[in-house]
N, C-alpha and C positions, 0 to 999 in steps of 0.2 A: 775276446770282446769283438762284437760285430758292429759295423758302421750303422749309424742311426741319424735321423733328422732331429732328434731330441737334443737340445743344447746341454741338458744335464748330463747326457752320456759323454759329451765332449769334455765337460768338467771332470767327470770320472776318469776319462782317458788321461787327462793332464795330471791328475793326482797320482795315477798309477805310474806315469813316466817319472814323476818326481819322488816316488817312494824310495827312501834311502836304503831299504833292504832289498827290494825286488825290482826297482825301477831301472831306467836306462842310465848308465854311468855318465854319459855326456850331458843328458838333461839335468841330472842331479847336481852337477857342479856349476851350472850356469847361474849368473847373477843378473841384476837389472842392467849393469854396464855391459856385460858380454852379449846380452840379447838385444840391446838397443840398436846396434847396426843392422841386424836382421829386420827389426820392426820398420826402420826407415826404408830399407831395401824393398820390403813387401809393399809398402805404400806406393813406391815408384812403379812396381810391377803392376799394381792395380791401374795406375794412370796409363801405363803402356798398353794394357789390354783394352782400355777405353779408347785410346787413340787409334788402335788397330780395328776397333769395332768387332772384337773377337769375344762374343758372349760366352763361349765355352771356357776360354782362358779367364775371362772376368770372374766367372763362377769359382774357378779354382783359386785365383789370386785373392778374391774376397775371403775365401776360406782360410788361406794362409795368413791373411791379415787378422782375421778373427782369432786364429790360433795364437798370434802374438799377444793379443789382448788377454786371452785366457792364460797364457804363460805368465805374463806380468802379474795378473790377479792372483794366480796360484802362489807365486813367490811372496807377494804381499800378505796373503792369507797365512802362510807359514810363519811370517814374522809377527802376526797378530795385528797388522795394520788395517787391512780391509779385504773384502772378498769380491768375487765376480758379481754377486748380487748387489753389493754396495756400489759397484761401478754402474750397473744398470739403473739403480735407483737414482744415483747422482745425475746421470744424463737425462733421465725422465723428468726429474725435478727441474733441471735447467731448461729443458724444452717447453715444459708446461708454463714455467715462469716467463719465458720469452715469447710465448704465444697467447697472451691474455685475450686477444681477439678471437681465438678459437676455443680456449678452455675456460674463459671467464668473461665477465662483462667488459666490453671495450668498444669504442665507436670507431676504431681504426678499420678502414675499408679499402684503401688503395695500397699498391706495392710500395710507393714512396713513403707513405705514412707508416707502414709496417717496418720498413728499413730504419726510419727515424726512431721508432719505438724500440726496435731491436738494439740499436746503438746505445740508447739511453739505459736500457736494462743491463746491457753488457758493461757499461761504464760503472753502474752501481755494483755489479758483481765483482768487477776488478778491484774496486775500492775495498769491498768486504774481504776479498781474498788477500789483498795486500796487508790489511789489518791482521788477519789470521796468521800470515807468514811472519809479520813483525813480532807478534806475540810468541811465535815458536822460534824466533831467532834465525829465520831463513832469509837469505839475501835475495832480492828480486832479480830475476834473470835479465830483464831489460834495463835495470837501473831506475833512476828517478826522473821527475819532470815530465814534460809533455810527451816525450818520446819513450818514456819508461814502459809503456804498455807493449812496445814492439820487442818481442823476444829475440835474444841473440842466438838462440839455439836452432833457428831455422836456416835453410840454405842461404848463402850470402846474397844471391840474386833476389830471392824473395824478401829477405830482410831489407835490402836497399829499396825495393819497390814499396814496402810498407812504411819505411821511414819517410820516404818522399810523400806518400799519400797522407801520412799523419801531419807532416809539416805543412802540406798544402791546405789543410783544414783551417789553419790560422793565418793563411795568406802568404806563407813563405814558399812562393812558387812562381814559375814563369807564366805569363799570361797566354802564351802561344808556343808552338813547337819550334818555329823558325830561329829564335835567338839561341836555342839549345844547340843547334848546328854550329853556331859560332863558338859556343863553349866547348863543343867536341873538338873543333879545330884547334882551339887554344890548348886543350889537354893533349892533343897529338903533338903540338909543338913542344910542350913541356916534357913529354915522353921522349921525344927526339933528343932534347938536351940531356936528359937523364941517361939515355943510351950512350951518348958521347962521353959522359963522365965516367961510365963504367962501374958506378956504384950500385950494387945490387939492391940495397935497401931503398935508394932513391928511385930506381927503376920500378920496383914493386909498388912503391907509393904512388907514382904517377900512373902506372897501369891501373891501379885501383880507382883513381880519380876518373880515368877515361871510361872504365866500365860503368862507374856510377852515373856518368853523364849519358851513356848509351841507354841505361835503364830508364833514365828520366825521359828521354825522347820517346821511348817505347810506351811509357805511361801516357804521354800526351797524345799519342796517336792510337791508343787503345790496343796496343800490341804487347801482350804479356811477354816479358823478356825470357822467362823460363821456357814458354812454349815456342817462342821464336827460335831460341837456341836449339831446342829439341828438333825443330823442323830442319834447321841447318845441319845438325848432326846426322839426321836421316838422309839428307841430300848428300852429305859427304860420304856416307856409307855406300849409297847407290853409285856414285861416280867412281869411288875407289874400287868397288867391285867390278865396274866396267873395265878399269885398267887391268885388274887381275885376269879377268876372262879374256880380254884381248891378247894379253901376253901369253896366256895358256894356249890360245889358238895358234899363236906364232911359234910356240915351242920355247918361249922365253920364261924368265923368272923375275920376280919383283926386285930382288937384291942385285940383279945384274942389268936391269933395264936402263938405269941412269935417269936423272931428273928430267933431262930434255925430252926423252921418249915418253916418260910418264906424264909430263905436262901436256904433250901433244894428244895423248889418249884422254886426258882429263878434259881438254877443250872439245874433243870429239864427243865425249859423254854429255857435255853442256849443250852442244849443238843438237844431239838426239833428243834431249829433254825439251828444247824449244820447239822441235817439230811435233 
């Protein structure tokens, strides 16, 4: 089999990998559950390539993510549930329905009006999907009520942000960012008390409350908490690498340097960044 730009050849490749007689033993034994972590990982790698503005990597990572879609569709097809073509048709149907101002008659002309129309159409779709799931006896991922549309299956930071955004739509929200700082200080105090108690479940509970409050202030100042944390992670990598390189130049080792020496090198890395 030769590489091709034809998506049908990709589907053929996937079918060949899953062939129980002549396919790859690893691919054959995979299930939706075993492949799921790879799907999530590939989505994050796409985001990483975008953040690095690496178009060559982005091309590869988008291919890896597409392969995940094809993998899931192939397994569903084997079960007689749906095919890759059904996936394509479903997303096209959804996009056409959500863009009546493009594909049908609609007087929507501004970005704000488009967003409002999009939300209304999505709300209708969610009600219809909930009814279909109920008929099939499938439990809603997010539960019921006003927050029921927020899925529990996404990363916790993202879920927290979406829960707050959803609650804010009905007025359950701070009017400004400043009072949230007081809430953060309150949560820090409660975390201190939990630490003194030594009870791990209480510590975990209060830590979660503190993180939730931090997500909230990020939302109020338009700083996405996931992206903010990724930026801090990158900064931590840079500064820690400075510690490593400095110790290597001195002929030392990380495990033998000690916290005081490493902290001094950390501060030096911070000073260099400021310059």
